[in-house]
N, C-alpha and C positions, 0 to 999 in steps of 0.2 A: 908524888905530891898530889893531893886532892884538888879538884877544880871547884872554884867558887861559883855559886849559882848566879851571882851578878855578872860574872864573866860570860857564862853561857847566854844569858839574856842579851848582853851587849853585843856579842858576836852575831847572834841571830838578827838583832835589830840593825846592825851595820849592814848585813847582807840583804835584809828584807825591811827597809825603812818604815813601811806602813804596818808592820806586824804588831799585833797585840800578843805579848808573850807572858806566860805565867809559868815559872819554874819552881818545882817543889823538890826538896831533898828528901827522898823517901826513907833513907836509913840513918840520916844524921852523920854520914861518914864522908860526905863530899865526893862520893863515888857512884851513887845510884840516884838518878833523878827522873822525874816525870816533867814533861813540858807540853803545855797547850799553846799552839801557835796558830793564830788566825791572820791570814794575809791574802790580799787580792791576787798576789802572784801565784797562788795555788789554783786559781780558777781554771778549769779545763784540764788540770793535771790529774794523773792517776795518783793513788795513795803512795805507790812506790816512788813516783817522781817527786811528790811532796816531801817524802822522807829524805830522798837524795838531796833536795835543795837545802834542807836543814843540816844534813851531814856536811855538805860543802861549806855552809856558813861556819861550821865549827872548825874548819881549817885543819883537818887531819887529827884532831884531838880525840875523836870517837874511837873507842877501842884501845886507846893509850891512856892519856891522862884522865879521860872520861870513860869509865868502865861500862856504865849502863844508862841508857836514856829511853824511857818509855814515851813515845811521841804520840800526840793527838793533833795532827795538822788539819786545818780546814780553811776554806774560803769563807769570807763574810757572807751572812745571809742577805739576800737582796731585799 
């Protein structure tokens, strides 16, 4: 069963309340998404750590219900 992009956004915002999240369904199949996530929680974190934080927010759905997610995480500009 495909994952709804609103659900992806909700899960990320629940874990990172200050996040600005933009999710796009790349293929129209509910299985391949791109997400731009801007959060102060990413400040001082490596790119890998930022990705891990988003994957944790998705509560194990990555690689299962959610097949592919192209991430662009960043901290807000000062």
